[in-house]
KEZAPA-460650 format. One line per field, with one value per residue: y, z, x of N, C-alpha, C in turn; residue in three letters. Coordinates in Angstrom, 1 decimal. Atoms other than C-alpha are relative to their C-alpha. Example, Ala and Ser with C-alpha at 12.3 -4.5 7.8 and 13.67 -1.06 7.14 Angstrom:
2
n_v	-1.2	-1.1
n_w	0.0	0.0
n_u	0.9	-0.9
ca_v	-4.5	-1.1
ca_w	7.8	7.1
ca_u	12.3	13.7
c_v	1.2	1.1
c_w	0.0	0.8
c_u	0.9	-0.8
resn	Ala	Ser
END
This chain:
317
n_v	0.4	1.0	-0.4	1.2	-0.3	-0.6	-0.4	0.1	-0.5	0.7	-0.8	-1.2	-0.3	0.1	-0.3	-1.1	-1.3	-0.8	-1.5	-0.3	1.1	-0.1	-0.5	-0.1	-1.2	0.3	1.3	0.1	1.4	0.5	0.9	1.4	0.7	-0.4	0.7	1.4	1.2	1.1	0.9	-0.8	-0.1	0.9	0.2	-0.8	0.3	1.0	-0.6	-0.7	1.0	0.5	-1.2	-0.4	-0.4	1.1	-0.5	-0.5	-0.3	-0.4	-1.2	-0.7	0.2	1.2	1.1	1.2	-0.2	0.8	1.2	1.1	-0.3	1.2	0.8	-0.4	0.4	1.5	0.1	-0.7	1.0	1.0	-0.2	0.7	-1.1	-1.1	0.5	-0.8	-0.4	-0.7	-0.8	-1.0	-0.2	-0.9	0.8	0.0	1.1	0.9	0.8	0.8	0.4	0.2	1.3	0.3	-0.5	0.6	1.5	-0.2	-0.4	-1.2	0.4	-1.0	-1.1	-1.3	-0.6	-1.5	-0.4	-1.4	-0.5	1.1	-0.3	0.1	-1.3	-0.6	1.1	-0.5	-1.4	0.2	0.8	-0.4	1.0	0.5	1.2	0.4	1.2	1.4	0.1	0.6	1.3	0.5	0.0	1.2	1.2	0.3	0.5	1.3	0.7	-0.1	-1.1	-0.6	-1.0	-1.1	-1.3	-1.2	-1.3	-1.0	-1.4	-1.0	-1.1	-1.1	-0.6	1.2	1.3	0.0	0.6	1.6	0.5	0.7	1.2	0.9	0.5	0.8	1.3	0.7	0.4	1.3	0.9	0.1	-0.6	-0.9	-1.2	-0.9	-1.2	-0.5	-1.5	-0.4	-0.7	-0.4	0.5	-0.9	-1.2	0.6	0.9	-1.0	-0.7	0.5	-0.8	0.8	1.2	0.0	0.5	1.2	-0.5	-0.4	1.3	0.6	-0.9	0.3	1.5	0.1	-0.7	0.4	1.4	0.2	0.1	1.1	0.9	-0.2	0.5	1.4	0.3	1.2	-0.1	-0.8	0.0	-1.1	-1.3	-0.3	0.4	0.9	-0.1	0.7	-0.5	1.0	0.9	-0.1	1.4	-0.5	-1.3	-1.2	-0.3	-1.5	-0.1	-1.8	-0.3	-1.4	-0.5	0.7	0.5	1.3	0.6	0.9	1.6	0.1	1.4	0.2	-0.5	-0.3	0.2	-0.5	0.9	0.1	0.6	-0.7	0.3	-1.3	0.2	-0.7	-0.7	-1.4	-0.3	0.1	1.1	1.3	0.8	0.5	1.2	0.5	-0.3	1.2	1.2	-0.1	-0.4	1.3	-0.2	1.3	0.1	-0.4	-1.3	-0.5	0.2	-0.9	-1.3	0.3	-0.1	-1.3	-0.7	0.2	-0.5	-1.6	-0.6	-0.8	-1.5	-0.8	-0.4	-0.9	-1.2	-0.4	0.4	-1.0	0.7	-1.0	0.5	1.4	0.7	1.1	1.2	0.7	0.4	1.1	-0.4
n_w	0.1	0.9	1.0	0.2	0.0	1.1	0.0	1.4	0.4	1.3	1.0	-0.4	0.1	-1.5	-0.1	-1.0	0.4	-1.3	0.4	0.0	1.1	1.4	-0.1	1.2	0.8	0.4	0.6	1.2	0.0	1.2	1.1	-0.4	0.6	-0.5	-1.3	0.0	0.0	-0.9	0.2	-0.3	-1.4	-0.6	0.4	-0.9	-1.3	-0.1	0.3	-1.4	-0.8	0.1	-0.5	-1.5	-0.6	-0.5	-0.3	1.1	-0.2	1.4	-0.2	1.2	0.0	-0.9	0.5	0.1	1.3	1.1	0.5	-0.1	-1.0	-0.9	0.6	-0.2	-1.1	0.2	0.9	-0.9	-1.1	0.4	0.0	-1.3	-0.8	-0.6	-1.3	-0.5	1.1	-0.6	1.2	-0.6	0.7	-0.9	-0.6	0.7	0.5	-0.7	-0.5	1.0	0.4	-1.0	-0.1	1.5	-0.2	-0.9	0.5	1.2	-0.6	-0.6	-1.5	-0.6	0.7	-0.5	0.5	-0.5	-0.5	-0.5	-1.1	-0.3	0.0	1.2	0.5	0.0	0.9	1.4	0.2	0.4	1.1	1.1	0.1	-1.0	-0.2	-1.3	-0.5	0.6	-0.4	-1.4	0.2	0.7	-1.0	-0.7	0.9	0.0	-1.3	0.0	0.9	-0.3	0.6	-1.3	-0.7	0.8	-0.3	0.2	0.2	-0.1	0.3	-0.7	0.8	-0.7	0.6	0.4	-0.8	-1.4	-1.0	0.2	-0.6	-1.2	0.3	0.5	-1.0	-0.8	0.8	-0.4	-1.3	-0.1	1.1	0.0	1.0	-0.1	0.6	0.1	0.4	0.9	0.4	1.2	0.9	1.1	1.0	1.2	-0.2	0.0	-1.4	-1.2	-0.2	-1.0	-1.4	-0.9	-0.7	-1.5	-0.5	-0.9	-1.6	-0.2	0.1	-1.2	-1.0	0.1	-0.5	-1.2	-0.7	-0.2	-0.3	-0.9	0.7	0.9	-0.6	0.6	1.7	0.1	0.7	0.8	0.5	1.4	0.8	0.9	-0.5	-1.1	-1.3	-0.4	-1.3	-0.3	-0.9	-1.0	0.2	1.5	0.9	1.3	-0.1	0.8	0.8	0.5	1.2	-0.2	1.4	0.1	-1.0	-0.1	1.2	-0.2	1.3	-0.4	-0.1	1.1	0.8	1.2	1.2	0.6	1.4	0.3	0.8	1.4	0.2	-0.5	-1.3	-0.8	-1.0	-1.4	0.3	0.1	1.1	1.6	0.6	0.2	1.2	0.7	0.0	1.0	1.3	0.1	0.6	1.4	1.2	-0.2	-0.7	-0.6	-1.3	-0.5	0.0	-1.0	-1.4	-0.3	-0.5	-1.2	-1.1	0.1	-0.6	-1.6	-0.4	0.0	-0.9	-1.1	0.6	0.1	-1.2	0.2	-0.2	1.1	1.2	0.4	0.8	0.3	-0.2	0.4	-0.5	-0.7	0.5	0.9	-0.6	-0.9	-1.6
n_u	1.4	0.1	1.0	0.6	1.5	0.5	1.4	0.3	1.1	0.6	0.6	0.4	1.5	0.3	1.4	0.2	-0.6	-0.3	-0.5	-1.3	-1.0	0.4	1.4	0.8	-0.5	-1.5	0.0	-0.6	-0.8	-0.9	0.7	-0.3	-1.1	-1.2	0.0	-0.7	0.6	-0.1	-1.0	-1.2	-0.3	-0.7	-1.4	-0.9	-0.1	-0.8	-1.3	-0.5	-0.3	-1.5	-0.9	-0.1	1.2	0.5	1.4	0.8	1.2	0.7	0.8	0.5	1.4	0.6	-0.5	0.9	0.8	-0.9	0.6	-0.8	-0.9	-0.3	-0.8	-1.6	-0.5	-0.6	-1.3	-1.2	-0.1	-0.9	-1.2	-0.2	-0.8	0.7	0.5	1.2	0.8	1.0	0.6	0.7	1.3	1.1	0.9	1.1	0.3	-0.8	0.8	0.3	-1.3	-0.9	-0.1	-0.6	-1.1	-0.6	-0.3	-1.2	-1.2	-0.2	-0.3	0.8	0.6	0.2	1.3	0.2	1.4	-0.4	0.9	0.8	1.2	0.5	0.0	-1.1	-0.7	0.5	-0.5	-1.2	-0.2	0.9	0.9	0.7	-0.3	-0.7	0.1	-0.6	-1.3	0.0	0.2	-1.4	-0.8	0.1	-0.5	-1.9	-0.4	0.7	-0.9	-1.3	-0.9	-0.2	0.7	0.6	-0.4	1.0	-0.7	0.9	-0.5	0.6	0.0	0.5	1.4	0.9	0.5	-0.7	1.1	0.0	-1.3	0.5	0.8	-1.1	-1.0	0.9	0.2	-1.0	0.2	1.0	-0.5	-1.7	-0.2	-0.9	0.5	-1.1	0.3	-1.0	-0.2	0.7	-0.8	0.4	-0.8	0.6	0.8	1.3	0.2	0.0	-1.2	-0.9	0.3	1.2	-0.6	-0.1	-1.2	0.0	-0.2	1.1	0.8	-0.2	0.3	1.2	0.2	-0.5	1.1	1.0	0.0	-1.3	-1.3	-0.3	-1.2	-1.1	-0.4	0.0	-1.2	0.2	1.5	-0.3	-1.0	0.1	0.0	0.9	-0.4	1.1	0.3	1.3	0.6	-0.1	1.0	0.5	-0.1	-1.1	-1.0	0.0	-1.2	0.0	-0.9	-0.1	-0.8	0.0	-0.9	-1.4	-0.7	-0.3	-0.7	-1.1	0.5	1.0	-0.6	1.1	-0.1	1.2	0.3	1.4	1.1	-0.5	-1.4	-1.0	-0.8	-0.5	-0.9	0.5	1.2	-0.3	-0.6	0.6	-0.9	0.6	-0.6	1.2	-0.2	0.9	-0.7	-1.3	0.8	0.6	-1.2	-0.4	-1.4	-0.2	0.0	-1.2	0.1	1.1	-0.4	-1.2	0.5	0.9	-1.4	-0.5	1.1	0.2	-1.3	0.1	1.2	-0.3	-0.4	1.2	0.8	1.1	-0.8	-0.9	0.8	1.2	0.9	1.2	1.3	0.4	1.2	-0.3	0.7	-0.9	-1.3	0.3	-0.4
ca_v	111.8	108.6	109.4	106.5	107.9	108.6	110.3	109.5	111.6	109.3	111.8	115.4	114.9	115.1	114.9	117.7	121.2	122.3	125.9	125.3	122.8	123.1	125.3	125.8	128.9	127.1	123.8	123.5	119.6	118.2	116.6	112.8	111.9	113.9	111.9	108.9	105.6	102.8	100.9	104.0	104.7	101.3	101.2	104.5	103.3	99.9	101.8	104.1	101.0	99.7	102.9	102.9	103.8	101.9	103.9	104.7	106.8	107.1	110.6	112.8	114.8	111.9	108.7	106.5	108.3	106.7	104.0	100.6	102.0	98.6	97.0	99.4	98.9	95.1	95.6	97.9	95.5	93.0	94.7	93.0	95.9	98.3	98.2	100.8	101.1	103.8	106.1	109.5	110.0	112.3	109.3	109.5	106.4	104.6	102.7	100.8	100.3	99.7	96.0	95.6	97.9	96.1	92.6	94.1	95.1	98.4	98.8	102.1	105.3	108.9	110.7	114.3	115.6	119.3	119.5	117.2	119.0	119.0	122.6	123.9	120.5	121.7	125.3	123.9	121.1	122.4	119.3	117.8	114.5	114.2	111.3	109.1	110.0	109.0	105.7	105.4	106.1	103.2	100.8	101.4	100.6	97.6	96.1	96.9	99.8	100.9	103.4	105.5	109.1	112.2	115.1	118.4	121.8	124.7	127.8	131.1	132.1	128.6	125.6	126.8	125.9	122.3	121.9	120.3	118.1	116.8	116.4	114.6	111.8	110.7	110.3	107.5	106.2	104.6	107.0	109.6	113.2	115.5	119.1	120.8	124.5	126.1	127.0	128.7	127.3	129.6	132.7	130.5	129.1	131.1	133.8	133.1	135.5	132.7	130.1	129.0	128.3	125.0	127.0	128.2	124.9	123.3	125.9	125.2	121.5	121.8	124.4	121.7	118.2	119.3	119.2	116.9	114.0	114.4	113.8	110.2	108.5	105.9	107.3	109.1	109.1	112.4	115.9	115.6	115.5	113.3	113.7	112.2	113.4	111.6	108.3	108.7	105.5	107.5	110.5	113.9	115.1	118.6	119.4	123.1	123.7	127.4	128.1	125.7	124.2	120.7	120.3	118.6	115.6	115.7	112.0	112.5	112.9	113.8	112.5	114.7	113.2	114.4	112.8	115.5	114.5	117.3	116.9	119.6	121.0	124.5	124.3	125.0	122.4	119.2	116.4	115.1	111.5	111.0	112.5	109.9	107.0	108.1	108.7	104.9	105.7	102.2	101.1	101.7	105.4	105.9	104.4	106.7	109.8	108.5	107.9	111.4	112.9	111.2	112.3	116.0	116.0	117.6	120.7	121.8	123.7	125.8	128.7	128.5	127.4	129.4	127.9	130.1	129.3	125.4	123.3	120.7	118.4	117.7	117.3	115.3	117.1
ca_w	134.5	132.5	129.5	129.5	129.1	125.9	125.5	122.2	121.0	118.6	117.4	117.7	117.6	121.0	121.9	124.4	123.9	127.2	127.6	128.5	125.6	122.5	123.0	120.3	118.7	118.0	116.1	113.5	113.2	111.2	107.9	108.5	106.1	108.1	111.3	112.2	111.1	113.8	112.3	112.1	115.9	116.5	114.6	116.4	119.6	119.1	117.9	121.0	123.0	121.5	122.4	126.1	126.5	128.9	129.8	127.1	127.5	124.8	124.7	122.4	121.9	123.1	122.5	122.8	119.7	117.7	115.6	116.6	119.6	121.6	118.8	119.1	122.8	122.1	119.7	122.1	125.0	122.9	123.1	126.1	127.2	127.9	131.7	131.9	129.2	130.3	128.7	129.6	128.7	129.6	130.5	128.1	126.5	129.2	130.8	127.5	126.8	130.0	130.1	126.4	127.3	130.3	128.6	125.6	128.1	129.3	132.9	134.0	133.4	133.9	133.7	133.5	135.4	136.4	138.4	140.4	139.8	136.4	135.7	136.1	134.3	131.3	131.5	131.2	128.7	126.6	127.3	130.0	130.5	133.9	134.7	131.9	133.2	136.7	135.4	133.5	136.8	138.6	135.6	135.5	139.2	138.8	135.8	137.6	135.6	138.9	140.1	138.8	138.6	138.4	136.7	137.6	136.1	138.3	136.7	138.5	138.0	137.0	139.2	142.3	144.2	143.0	144.8	148.0	146.2	144.1	147.0	148.8	145.7	147.4	150.7	149.8	146.6	146.0	143.5	143.1	142.7	141.2	141.0	138.0	137.6	134.5	131.7	128.7	125.3	122.7	122.2	122.2	125.8	129.2	130.0	132.2	134.9	135.7	137.0	140.7	142.4	144.2	147.5	147.2	146.3	149.2	151.5	150.5	151.1	154.3	155.6	155.3	155.8	158.2	157.4	154.5	155.5	154.7	151.0	150.1	148.8	146.2	144.8	141.7	138.8	137.4	138.2	140.9	144.5	146.5	149.9	151.8	153.5	157.0	156.9	153.1	150.5	148.0	147.7	146.7	144.0	142.9	139.6	139.9	136.0	136.6	139.9	139.9	137.3	137.2	134.0	135.8	136.6	133.4	131.7	128.9	125.3	123.3	119.9	118.4	116.6	113.1	113.9	115.4	118.3	120.8	123.2	125.6	125.6	125.9	122.8	119.2	118.4	116.9	114.7	111.9	112.5	110.2	107.2	107.8	107.9	105.0	102.9	104.0	106.3	107.6	111.1	111.6	110.6	112.6	115.7	115.2	115.3	118.3	120.3	119.2	120.4	123.9	124.2	123.6	126.0	128.9	126.7	126.8	129.8	130.3	131.0	127.8	125.4	123.5	122.0	120.1	120.4	120.2	120.6	123.5	121.6	119.3	121.8	124.5	127.7
ca_u	-93.8	-94.7	-97.0	-99.4	-103.0	-104.7	-108.1	-109.9	-112.8	-114.8	-117.0	-118.3	-121.9	-123.6	-127.4	-127.1	-126.2	-124.4	-123.7	-120.1	-119.1	-121.3	-124.5	-127.2	-125.6	-122.2	-123.3	-120.6	-120.2	-117.4	-118.3	-118.6	-116.0	-113.6	-114.2	-112.0	-113.2	-113.5	-110.8	-108.4	-109.1	-108.3	-105.1	-103.8	-104.7	-103.1	-99.8	-99.9	-100.1	-96.9	-95.4	-96.3	-99.8	-101.7	-105.0	-107.6	-110.5	-113.3	-115.1	-116.9	-119.1	-121.3	-119.4	-122.4	-124.2	-121.4	-122.6	-121.2	-119.4	-119.8	-117.9	-115.0	-114.9	-114.6	-111.9	-109.7	-110.6	-108.7	-105.7	-104.0	-101.5	-104.4	-104.9	-107.8	-110.4	-112.9	-115.3	-117.0	-120.8	-123.6	-125.5	-128.5	-128.2	-126.2	-129.2	-129.8	-126.0	-124.4	-124.7	-123.4	-120.5	-119.6	-119.6	-117.4	-114.7	-115.4	-114.1	-115.8	-117.5	-117.6	-121.0	-121.6	-124.5	-124.2	-127.4	-129.6	-132.6	-134.8	-135.0	-131.5	-130.3	-132.5	-131.1	-127.7	-127.9	-130.9	-133.0	-135.3	-133.5	-132.1	-134.3	-132.9	-129.4	-130.3	-131.5	-128.0	-126.2	-127.8	-127.5	-123.6	-123.5	-125.8	-123.6	-120.4	-118.9	-117.3	-116.1	-118.8	-117.6	-120.1	-118.5	-120.1	-119.2	-120.2	-121.2	-122.2	-126.1	-127.1	-126.3	-124.3	-127.6	-126.8	-123.5	-125.2	-127.7	-124.8	-122.4	-125.5	-125.4	-121.9	-123.5	-126.1	-124.4	-120.8	-120.2	-117.3	-118.8	-116.2	-116.6	-114.8	-113.8	-115.6	-113.0	-114.3	-113.1	-115.0	-117.1	-120.2	-119.7	-120.2	-117.6	-114.6	-115.9	-118.8	-116.4	-116.5	-113.3	-112.7	-112.2	-115.6	-117.5	-115.6	-116.7	-120.3	-120.1	-118.3	-121.1	-123.6	-121.8	-118.8	-115.0	-114.1	-111.7	-108.2	-106.9	-107.5	-104.3	-104.3	-107.6	-106.0	-104.1	-105.0	-105.7	-108.4	-107.9	-110.3	-112.1	-115.1	-117.8	-118.1	-119.9	-120.5	-120.9	-118.6	-116.2	-115.8	-113.4	-112.2	-110.6	-109.1	-108.0	-108.7	-107.1	-104.0	-101.7	-101.1	-98.9	-96.0	-98.3	-100.2	-99.8	-102.5	-102.5	-105.6	-106.8	-109.8	-112.7	-110.9	-107.6	-105.6	-103.1	-102.8	-99.9	-101.5	-104.9	-103.6	-101.7	-102.5	-99.7	-101.2	-100.2	-102.5	-102.6	-105.6	-103.6	-100.7	-103.1	-105.0	-101.7	-101.1	-98.0	-96.7	-96.8	-93.0	-93.4	-96.4	-94.7	-91.6	-93.8	-96.1	-92.6	-91.7	-94.9	-94.9	-91.1	-92.0	-95.0	-93.3	-92.3	-95.8	-97.4	-100.4	-97.7	-95.8	-98.6	-101.4	-104.4	-107.1	-110.9	-112.0	-114.8	-114.5	-116.9	-114.2	-111.4	-113.3	-112.1
c_v	-1.2	0.3	-1.3	0.1	0.7	0.1	0.0	0.4	-0.7	0.5	1.4	0.2	-0.4	0.2	0.8	1.2	0.9	1.3	0.1	-0.9	0.3	0.5	0.1	0.8	-0.6	-1.4	0.0	-1.2	-0.2	-0.9	-1.7	-0.8	0.5	-0.6	-1.2	-1.0	-0.9	-0.6	1.0	0.4	-1.2	-0.3	1.1	-0.6	-1.2	0.4	0.8	-1.2	-0.6	0.9	0.6	0.2	-1.0	0.3	0.7	0.5	0.6	1.2	0.4	1.6	-1.1	-1.2	-1.1	0.3	-0.5	-1.2	-1.1	0.3	-1.4	-0.9	0.5	-0.2	-1.5	-0.2	0.5	-0.9	-1.2	0.1	-0.2	1.0	1.0	-0.6	0.7	0.5	0.7	0.9	1.0	0.4	0.9	-0.8	-0.3	-1.4	-1.4	-1.3	-1.4	-0.7	-0.6	-1.6	-0.5	0.5	-0.8	-1.6	0.3	0.2	1.1	-0.2	0.9	1.1	1.3	0.7	1.4	0.3	1.3	0.5	-1.5	0.4	0.4	1.4	0.6	-1.0	0.3	1.2	-0.4	-0.8	0.2	-1.1	-0.6	-1.6	-0.6	-1.5	-1.3	-0.1	-0.6	-1.5	-0.5	-0.3	-1.5	-1.4	-0.3	-0.4	-1.7	-1.0	-0.1	0.8	1.0	0.2	0.6	1.4	0.9	1.1	1.0	1.5	1.1	1.3	1.0	0.4	-1.1	-1.1	0.1	-0.7	-1.5	-0.7	-1.0	-1.1	-1.0	-0.9	-1.2	-1.4	-0.8	-0.7	-1.3	-0.9	-0.2	0.6	1.2	1.4	1.1	1.5	0.8	1.7	0.3	0.5	0.1	-0.4	0.9	1.0	-0.3	-0.4	1.4	0.7	-0.5	0.4	-1.0	-1.3	0.2	-0.8	-1.2	0.4	0.2	-1.1	-0.9	0.6	-0.3	-1.2	-0.1	0.8	-0.8	-1.4	0.0	-0.1	-1.4	-0.6	0.6	-0.5	-1.4	-0.2	-1.1	-0.1	0.3	-0.1	1.0	1.4	0.3	-0.3	-0.5	0.1	-0.8	0.6	-1.1	-1.1	-0.2	-1.5	0.4	1.2	1.1	0.2	1.4	0.0	1.5	0.3	1.5	0.6	-0.7	-0.5	-1.3	-0.9	-0.9	-1.5	-0.3	-1.2	-0.2	0.9	0.1	0.0	0.5	-0.9	0.0	-0.4	0.9	-0.5	1.2	-0.5	0.6	0.7	1.3	0.4	-0.1	-1.0	-1.2	-0.8	-0.7	-1.6	-0.6	0.1	-1.0	-1.2	-0.1	0.0	-1.5	-0.1	-1.6	0.1	0.5	1.8	0.6	0.0	0.9	1.3	-0.1	0.1	1.6	1.1	-0.2	0.8	1.6	0.5	0.9	1.5	0.8	0.2	1.1	1.5	0.4	-0.4	0.9	-0.9	1.1	-1.0	-1.5	-0.4	-1.3	-1.2	-0.7	-0.6	-1.1	0.1	-0.1
c_w	-1.3	-0.9	-0.3	-0.1	-1.3	-0.1	-1.6	-0.1	-1.2	-0.6	0.6	0.3	1.6	-0.2	1.1	-0.5	1.5	-0.1	0.1	-0.9	-1.4	0.0	-1.4	-1.1	-0.5	-0.7	-1.2	-0.2	-1.0	-0.8	0.3	-0.4	0.6	1.5	-0.2	0.0	1.2	-0.1	0.1	1.5	0.5	-0.2	0.9	1.3	0.4	-0.2	1.4	1.0	0.0	0.3	1.3	0.5	0.6	0.6	-1.3	0.4	-1.2	0.5	-1.2	-0.1	1.1	-0.4	-0.3	-1.1	-1.1	-0.4	0.4	1.0	0.9	-0.8	0.3	1.4	0.2	-0.6	0.9	1.3	-0.3	0.0	1.5	0.8	0.5	1.4	0.5	-1.3	0.5	-0.9	0.9	-0.8	0.6	0.5	-0.8	-0.5	0.8	0.7	-1.0	-0.4	1.0	0.2	-1.2	0.1	0.9	-0.5	-1.3	0.6	0.7	1.6	1.0	-0.7	0.7	-0.5	0.3	0.1	0.9	0.8	0.4	0.1	-1.6	-0.6	-0.3	-0.8	-1.5	-0.5	-0.6	-1.2	-1.2	-0.2	1.5	0.2	1.2	0.7	-0.8	0.5	1.4	-0.1	-0.3	1.2	0.9	-0.7	0.1	1.2	0.0	-0.8	0.4	-0.7	1.1	0.0	-1.1	0.3	-0.7	-0.3	-0.1	-0.2	0.6	-0.4	0.8	-0.7	-0.6	0.8	1.2	1.0	0.0	0.6	1.2	-0.6	-0.8	0.8	0.9	-0.8	0.7	1.4	0.0	-1.3	-0.1	-1.2	0.2	-0.7	0.0	-0.5	-0.8	-0.3	-1.3	-0.8	-1.3	-1.2	-1.2	0.3	0.2	1.5	1.0	0.1	1.2	1.2	0.7	0.7	1.4	0.4	0.9	1.7	0.3	0.0	1.2	1.1	0.4	0.5	1.5	1.1	0.5	0.6	1.3	-1.0	-0.8	0.5	-0.7	-1.4	-0.1	-0.8	-0.7	-0.8	-1.6	-0.6	-0.9	0.8	1.3	1.3	0.7	1.6	0.3	1.0	1.2	0.0	-1.3	-0.6	-1.0	0.5	-0.8	-0.5	-0.4	-1.1	-0.4	-1.4	0.2	1.1	0.5	-1.3	0.5	-1.1	0.5	0.2	-1.0	-0.8	-1.1	-1.3	-0.5	-1.5	-0.3	-1.0	-1.5	-0.1	0.2	1.4	0.6	1.3	1.3	-0.4	-0.2	-1.2	-1.1	-0.8	-0.1	-1.2	-0.8	-0.4	-1.3	-1.6	-0.3	-0.3	-1.3	-1.1	0.3	0.5	0.6	1.5	0.6	0.0	1.0	1.4	0.4	0.5	1.2	1.2	0.2	0.7	1.5	0.6	0.3	1.0	1.1	-0.4	0.0	1.3	-0.1	0.1	-1.3	-1.3	-0.3	-0.8	-0.2	0.4	-0.6	0.7	0.9	-0.6	-0.9	0.7	1.2	1.5	0.3
c_u	-0.3	-1.3	-0.5	-1.4	-0.3	-1.6	-0.3	-1.5	-0.5	-1.1	-0.4	-1.3	-0.4	-1.7	-0.5	0.6	0.6	0.5	1.5	0.8	-0.5	-1.5	-0.6	0.7	1.2	0.1	0.7	0.6	1.0	-0.7	0.5	1.2	1.3	0.2	0.7	-0.9	0.2	1.3	1.5	0.1	0.6	1.3	0.9	0.0	0.9	1.8	0.4	0.3	1.4	1.1	-0.1	-1.3	-0.8	-1.6	-0.7	-1.3	-0.7	-1.0	-0.6	0.2	-0.7	0.5	-1.2	-1.2	0.8	-0.3	1.2	1.2	0.3	0.8	1.4	0.5	0.7	1.2	1.1	0.1	0.8	1.4	0.6	0.7	-0.8	-0.4	-1.2	-0.5	-1.3	-0.7	-1.0	-1.3	-0.8	-1.3	-1.4	-0.4	0.7	-0.9	-0.1	1.4	0.9	0.5	1.0	1.5	0.9	0.6	1.2	1.2	0.1	0.1	-1.0	-0.5	0.0	-1.3	-0.1	-1.4	0.4	-1.1	-0.9	-1.4	-0.6	0.2	1.3	0.8	-0.5	0.7	1.4	0.2	-1.1	-1.1	-0.5	0.2	0.8	-0.7	0.4	1.6	0.0	-0.1	1.5	1.0	-0.3	0.2	1.5	0.3	-0.5	1.0	1.4	1.2	0.5	1.5	-0.8	0.4	-1.2	0.9	-1.1	0.7	-0.9	0.1	-1.0	-1.5	-0.7	0.0	1.0	-0.9	-0.1	1.1	-0.3	-0.7	0.9	0.8	-0.8	0.1	1.3	-0.2	-0.7	0.6	1.5	0.5	1.1	-0.6	1.1	-0.5	1.2	0.0	-0.2	1.4	-0.6	0.8	-0.5	-1.0	-1.6	-0.3	-0.1	1.3	1.0	-0.5	-1.1	0.5	-0.1	1.1	-0.3	-0.5	-1.3	-1.1	0.4	-0.8	-1.7	-0.3	0.2	-1.1	-1.0	0.4	1.2	1.2	0.1	1.0	1.3	0.2	0.0	1.2	-0.4	-1.3	0.1	0.9	0.1	0.1	-0.9	0.7	-1.3	-0.3	-1.1	-0.7	-0.3	-1.1	-0.7	0.4	0.9	1.0	-0.5	1.3	-0.1	1.2	0.1	0.8	0.1	1.0	1.2	0.2	0.5	0.8	1.1	-0.5	-1.0	0.5	-0.8	0.4	-1.4	-0.3	-1.6	-0.6	0.6	1.2	1.1	0.3	0.4	0.9	-0.3	-1.3	0.0	1.0	-0.4	0.9	-0.7	0.7	-1.3	0.1	-1.0	0.8	1.1	-0.7	-0.5	1.0	0.7	1.4	0.0	0.1	1.4	0.1	-0.8	0.5	1.2	-0.6	-0.8	1.0	0.4	-0.9	0.1	1.4	-0.2	-1.1	0.3	0.3	-1.1	-0.7	-1.0	0.8	0.6	-0.8	-1.2	-0.8	-1.3	-1.5	-0.2	-1.1	0.3	-0.8	1.1	1.3	-0.4	0.5	1.3
resn	Unk	Unk	Unk	Unk	Unk	Unk	Unk	Unk	Unk	Unk	Unk	Unk	Unk	Unk	Unk	Unk	Unk	Unk	Unk	Unk	Unk	Unk	Unk	Unk	Unk	Unk	Unk	Unk	Unk	Unk	Unk	Unk	Unk	Unk	Unk	Unk	Unk	Unk	Unk	Unk	Unk	Unk	Unk	Unk	Unk	Unk	Unk	Unk	Unk	Unk	Unk	Unk	Unk	Unk	Unk	Unk	Unk	Unk	Unk	Unk	Unk	Unk	Unk	Unk	Unk	Unk	Unk	Unk	Unk	Unk	Unk	Unk	Unk	Unk	Unk	Unk	Unk	Unk	Unk	Unk	Unk	Unk	Unk	Unk	Unk	Unk	Unk	Unk	Unk	Unk	Unk	Unk	Unk	Unk	Unk	Unk	Unk	Unk	Unk	Unk	Unk	Unk	Unk	Unk	Unk	Unk	Unk	Unk	Unk	Unk	Unk	Unk	Unk	Unk	Unk	Unk	Unk	Unk	Unk	Unk	Unk	Unk	Unk	Unk	Unk	Unk	Unk	Unk	Unk	Unk	Unk	Unk	Unk	Unk	Unk	Unk	Unk	Unk	Unk	Unk	Unk	Unk	Unk	Unk	Unk	Unk	Unk	Unk	Unk	Unk	Unk	Unk	Unk	Unk	Unk	Unk	Unk	Unk	Unk	Unk	Unk	Unk	Unk	Unk	Unk	Unk	Unk	Unk	Unk	Unk	Unk	Unk	Unk	Unk	Unk	Unk	Unk	Unk	Unk	Unk	Unk	Unk	Unk	Unk	Unk	Unk	Unk	Unk	Unk	Unk	Unk	Unk	Unk	Unk	Unk	Unk	Unk	Unk	Unk	Unk	Unk	Unk	Unk	Unk	Unk	Unk	Unk	Unk	Unk	Unk	Unk	Unk	Unk	Unk	Unk	Unk	Unk	Unk	Unk	Unk	Unk	Unk	Unk	Unk	Unk	Unk	Unk	Unk	Unk	Unk	Unk	Unk	Unk	Unk	Unk	Unk	Unk	Unk	Unk	Unk	Unk	Unk	Unk	Unk	Unk	Unk	Unk	Unk	Unk	Unk	Unk	Unk	Unk	Unk	Unk	Unk	Unk	Unk	Unk	Unk	Unk	Unk	Unk	Unk	Unk	Unk	Unk	Unk	Unk	Unk	Unk	Unk	Unk	Unk	Unk	Unk	Unk	Unk	Unk	Unk	Unk	Unk	Unk	Unk	Unk	Unk	Unk	Unk	Unk	Unk	Unk	Unk	Unk	Unk	Unk	Unk	Unk	Unk	Unk	Unk	Unk	Unk	Unk	Unk	Unk	Unk	Unk	Unk	Unk	Unk	Unk	Unk	Unk	Unk	Unk	Unk	Unk
END
């Protein structure tokens, strides 16, 4: 597997408090001085690109709350070897920033939307902001941040009733609606027993819309499997992180907002790139380390790794 994908958490701050990520009872933000500066993020990404990374995704927390995020996008877009520059957002600020982000060089967005109904959206996120997110989706489509992917985490007792309305979005909009199995990460989030397996989600969708098409090929370079509802404008995707293992096809590394490089989401093993940069390590020394990290990526799997509780807002998914 060619390791060519880097996810970069630009902040642990977020304007929502989703029950599966960073609920109100667990708000332990990193001190701002410990968060990577934009120039540090740029340098790390540039050096990773020199080591073979070709796809970069900006995440959070919520990346659009990071000051000067458009500037960072423009800087990264100037690195010619980057083939894909994308961003994951909750969509709250997307309507106002979509055009600027597109003009700066961003190619597409993933938008977290766990409900198509106001009340359950508020129950999940803590805020009644679904109308703003909806406007952000339409704006992203309008300015050409395509394909727009909708990420939906399904949790028992909260939004199972929203599976069909969310799937319906792919019928009338040219979006990819992806259903993600819930994976708990800390004592503050919902328990593991609340996850809904992909098989159940698919069964619910097919009970309404009929059999999904055979798996679409060429639509994916990650863990999702893609299908289509008959005569739909968009597609349906499933990411089954709990009920299946896709370590052998994992091509991604993760940079946390406080500068730790994670070869594997499930491993406690990290590299402190911020410490190296702030100790004035040279590019040659940094590249040697990054190449070493890339080469050892395959040794980490879900089965042989262990990670204690952690906050997804620092890791970025």
